[in-house]
MARMINU-329447 format. One record per residue: x, y, z of N, C-alpha, C in turn. Coordinates in steps of 0.02 Angstrom, whole numbers. Example, Ala and Ser with C-alpha at 12.3 -4.5 7.8 and 13.67 -1.06 7.14 Angstrom:
<atoms>
<nx 660 | ny -284 | nz 390 | cax 615 | cay -225 | caz 390 | cx 660 | cy -165 | cz 390>
<nx 642 | ny -112 | nz 354 | cax 684 | cay -53 | caz 357 | cx 645 | cy 2 | cz 394>
</atoms>
This chain:
<atoms>
<nx 2052 | ny -374 | nz 2040 | cax 1983 | cay -361 | caz 2056 | cx 1964 | cy -294 | cz 2024>
<nx 1911 | ny -292 | nz 1986 | cax 1892 | cay -230 | caz 1954 | cx 1844 | cy -190 | cz 1999>
<nx 1827 | ny -130 | nz 1977 | cax 1787 | cay -85 | caz 2019 | cx 1717 | cy -113 | cz 2033>
<nx 1688 | ny -149 | nz 1986 | cax 1622 | cay -178 | caz 1997 | cx 1626 | cy -232 | cz 2051>
<nx 1678 | ny -272 | nz 2051 | cax 1687 | cay -324 | caz 2102 | cx 1698 | cy -292 | cz 2170>
<nx 1736 | ny -238 | nz 2172 | cax 1747 | cay -202 | caz 2235 | cx 1680 | cy -177 | cz 2262>
<nx 1641 | ny -146 | nz 2218 | cax 1575 | cay -120 | caz 2238 | cx 1531 | cy -177 | cz 2266>
<nx 1530 | ny -233 | nz 2231 | cax 1488 | cay -289 | caz 2253 | cx 1511 | cy -318 | cz 2320>
<nx 1576 | ny -323 | nz 2330 | cax 1602 | cay -349 | caz 2394 | cx 1583 | cy -303 | cz 2452>
<nx 1590 | ny -239 | nz 2442 | cax 1574 | cay -191 | caz 2496 | cx 1499 | cy -188 | cz 2507>
<nx 1460 | ny -193 | nz 2453 | cax 1387 | cay -194 | caz 2461 | cx 1365 | cy -256 | cz 2499>
<nx 1396 | ny -313 | nz 2485 | cax 1380 | cay -375 | caz 2521 | cx 1399 | cy -369 | cz 2595>
<nx 1457 | ny -340 | nz 2608 | cax 1478 | cay -327 | caz 2677 | cx 1428 | cy -281 | cz 2712>
<nx 1401 | ny -232 | nz 2676 | cax 1353 | cay -186 | caz 2703 | cx 1288 | cy -219 | cz 2724>
<nx 1272 | ny -276 | nz 2694 | cax 1211 | cay -312 | caz 2712 | cx 1217 | cy -344 | cz 2781>
<nx 1278 | ny -359 | nz 2802 | cax 1287 | cay -392 | caz 2867 | cx 1315 | cy -345 | cz 2919>
<nx 1338 | ny -286 | nz 2898 | cax 1370 | cay -239 | caz 2945 | cx 1344 | cy -169 | cz 2932>
<nx 1317 | ny -138 | nz 2983 | cax 1296 | cay -68 | caz 2978 | cx 1357 | cy -23 | cz 2970>
<nx 1346 | ny 39 | nz 2949 | cax 1400 | cay 87 | caz 2945 | cx 1435 | cy 91 | cz 3013>
<nx 1501 | ny 99 | nz 3011 | cax 1540 | cay 100 | caz 3073 | cx 1534 | cy 166 | cz 3111>
<nx 1527 | ny 221 | nz 3074 | cax 1525 | cay 286 | caz 3107 | cx 1588 | cy 299 | cz 3146>
<nx 1580 | ny 319 | nz 3209 | cax 1637 | cay 335 | caz 3252 | cx 1657 | cy 278 | cz 3298>
<nx 1621 | ny 223 | nz 3294 | cax 1633 | cay 166 | caz 3338 | cx 1701 | cy 134 | cz 3321>
<nx 1748 | ny 139 | nz 3367 | cax 1816 | cay 116 | caz 3355 | cx 1819 | cy 41 | cz 3340>
<nx 1780 | ny 1 | nz 3376 | cax 1780 | cay -71 | caz 3364 | cx 1752 | cy -86 | cz 3295>
<nx 1700 | ny -51 | nz 3275 | cax 1671 | cay -61 | caz 3209 | cx 1718 | cy -39 | cz 3154>
<nx 1754 | ny 17 | nz 3165 | cax 1804 | cay 39 | caz 3116 | cx 1859 | cy -13 | cz 3108>
<nx 1879 | ny -43 | nz 3163 | cax 1931 | cay -95 | caz 3160 | cx 1905 | cy -156 | cz 3122>
<nx 1842 | ny -173 | nz 3131 | cax 1813 | cay -229 | caz 3095 | cx 1813 | cy -215 | cz 3019>
<nx 1795 | ny -154 | nz 3001 | cax 1795 | cay -135 | caz 2930 | cx 1867 | cy -136 | cz 2903>
<nx 1914 | ny -111 | nz 2943 | cax 1984 | cay -111 | caz 2922 | cx 2010 | cy -182 | cz 2910>
<nx 1993 | ny -227 | nz 2954 | cax 2014 | cay -297 | caz 2946 | cx 1982 | cy -328 | cz 2884>
<nx 1919 | ny -312 | nz 2872 | cax 1885 | cay -336 | caz 2811 | cx 1922 | cy -311 | cz 2749>
<nx 1938 | ny -247 | nz 2747 | cax 1972 | cay -216 | caz 2690 | cx 2041 | cy -248 | cz 2680>
<nx 2078 | ny -255 | nz 2735 | cax 2145 | cay -284 | caz 2730 | cx 2142 | cy -356 | cz 2705>
<nx 2098 | ny -395 | nz 2733 | cax 2093 | cay -466 | caz 2715 | cx 2069 | cy -476 | cz 2643>
<nx 2016 | ny -441 | nz 2624 | cax 1986 | cay -453 | caz 2559 | cx 2025 | cy -421 | cz 2502>
<nx 2050 | ny -361 | nz 2512 | cax 2082 | cay -324 | caz 2458 | cx 2158 | cy -324 | cz 2462>
<nx 2187 | ny -353 | nz 2514 | cax 2259 | cay -357 | caz 2520 | cx 2292 | cy -289 | cz 2531>
<nx 2256 | ny -244 | nz 2563 | cax 2281 | cay -177 | caz 2577 | cx 2304 | cy -175 | cz 2650>
<nx 2362 | ny -148 | nz 2662 | cax 2385 | cay -138 | caz 2731 | cx 2371 | cy -65 | cz 2749>
<nx 2331 | ny -55 | nz 2802 | cax 2311 | cay 11 | caz 2822 | cx 2355 | cy 36 | cz 2879>
<nx 2370 | ny 100 | nz 2877 | cax 2405 | cay 131 | caz 2933 | cx 2354 | cy 149 | cz 2986>
<nx 2378 | ny 163 | nz 3046 | cax 2333 | cay 184 | caz 3100 | cx 2294 | cy 247 | cz 3080>
<nx 2326 | ny 292 | nz 3045 | cax 2294 | cay 355 | caz 3024 | cx 2238 | cy 343 | cz 2973>
<nx 2243 | ny 289 | nz 2935 | cax 2192 | cay 275 | caz 2884 | cx 2129 | cy 243 | cz 2913>
<nx 2135 | ny 216 | nz 2973 | cax 2077 | cay 184 | caz 3006 | cx 2039 | cy 238 | cz 3043>
<nx 1995 | ny 270 | nz 3006 | cax 1958 | cay 327 | caz 3034 | cx 1889 | cy 331 | cz 3001>
<nx 1847 | ny 371 | nz 3032 | cax 1779 | cay 380 | caz 3008 | cx 1777 | cy 408 | cz 2937>
<nx 1823 | ny 452 | nz 2920 | cax 1824 | cay 482 | caz 2853 | cx 1837 | cy 431 | cz 2798>
<nx 1874 | ny 378 | nz 2813 | cax 1889 | cay 327 | caz 2764 | cx 1844 | cy 266 | cz 2768>
<nx 1823 | ny 247 | nz 2828 | cax 1789 | cay 183 | caz 2839 | cx 1723 | cy 188 | cz 2876>
<nx 1701 | ny 249 | nz 2891 | cax 1641 | cay 258 | caz 2933 | cx 1575 | cy 241 | cz 2900>
<nx 1573 | ny 240 | nz 2834 | cax 1512 | cay 223 | caz 2797 | cx 1533 | cy 182 | cz 2736>
<nx 1487 | ny 142 | nz 2711 | cax 1503 | cay 96 | caz 2656 | cx 1526 | cy 134 | cz 2593>
<nx 1494 | ny 189 | nz 2577 | cax 1515 | cay 228 | caz 2518 | cx 1584 | cy 257 | cz 2528>
<nx 1601 | ny 278 | nz 2589 | cax 1668 | cay 303 | caz 2603 | cx 1720 | cy 248 | cz 2598>
<nx 1702 | ny 189 | nz 2623 | cax 1747 | cay 132 | caz 2619 | cx 1761 | cy 114 | cz 2546>
<nx 1709 | ny 114 | nz 2505 | cax 1717 | cay 99 | caz 2434 | cx 1763 | cy 149 | cz 2400>
<nx 1753 | ny 213 | nz 2413 | cax 1796 | cay 265 | caz 2384 | cx 1868 | cy 256 | cz 2407>
<nx 1877 | ny 242 | nz 2471 | cax 1943 | cay 233 | caz 2499 | cx 1979 | cy 173 | cz 2467>
<nx 1944 | ny 117 | nz 2461 | cax 1974 | cay 57 | caz 2430 | cx 1992 | cy 71 | cz 2358>
<nx 1947 | ny 103 | nz 2322 | cax 1961 | cay 120 | caz 2251 | cx 2023 | cy 163 | cz 2246>
<nx 2029 | ny 212 | nz 2290 | cax 2087 | cay 257 | caz 2288 | cx 2152 | cy 218 | cz 2304>
<nx 2149 | ny 173 | nz 2353 | cax 2208 | cay 134 | caz 2371 | cx 2228 | cy 86 | cz 2315>
<nx 2179 | ny 55 | nz 2282 | cax 2194 | cay 7 | caz 2230 | cx 2206 | cy 39 | cz 2162>
<nx 2181 | ny 100 | nz 2153 | cax 2185 | cay 134 | caz 2089 | cx 2204 | cy 208 | cz 2100>
<nx 2266 | ny 221 | nz 2120 | cax 2285 | cay 289 | caz 2139 | cx 2278 | cy 340 | cz 2083>
<nx 2278 | ny 319 | nz 2019 | cax 2269 | cay 365 | caz 1964 | cx 2196 | cy 383 | cz 1952>
<nx 2149 | ny 349 | nz 1985 | cax 2079 | cay 365 | caz 1978 | cx 2046 | cy 339 | cz 1915>
<nx 2075 | ny 289 | nz 1884 | cax 2048 | cay 261 | caz 1821 | cx 1978 | cy 233 | cz 1832>
<nx 1965 | ny 203 | nz 1890 | cax 1900 | cay 171 | caz 1903 | cx 1853 | cy 216 | cz 1943>
<nx 1869 | ny 279 | nz 1953 | cax 1830 | cay 323 | caz 1996 | cx 1759 | cy 333 | cz 1972>
<nx 1746 | ny 325 | nz 1907 | cax 1679 | cay 338 | caz 1882 | cx 1628 | cy 288 | cz 1907>
<nx 1650 | ny 231 | nz 1935 | cax 1604 | cay 181 | caz 1961 | cx 1581 | cy 195 | cz 2032>
<nx 1613 | ny 240 | nz 2066 | cax 1596 | cay 256 | caz 2135 | cx 1548 | cy 314 | cz 2136>
<nx 1491 | ny 303 | nz 2169 | cax 1441 | cay 356 | caz 2173 | cx 1457 | cy 404 | cz 2229>
</atoms>
């Protein structure tokens, strides 16, 4: 999955789900979405507002997890 596809998937998710903010249940929902769609296993420490609390943060987090060298970072606003 390339960075544009990641962006589109998270944008589509954003249409049906508001930003999670500090809501623990909402953060868990975003975490499950990320794990299921992108095949990423998240640690308890990664399921937090800083990584998943807003759609742009989720996109940056997923890009970092899938592309640790930052090759696709230019696509994230």
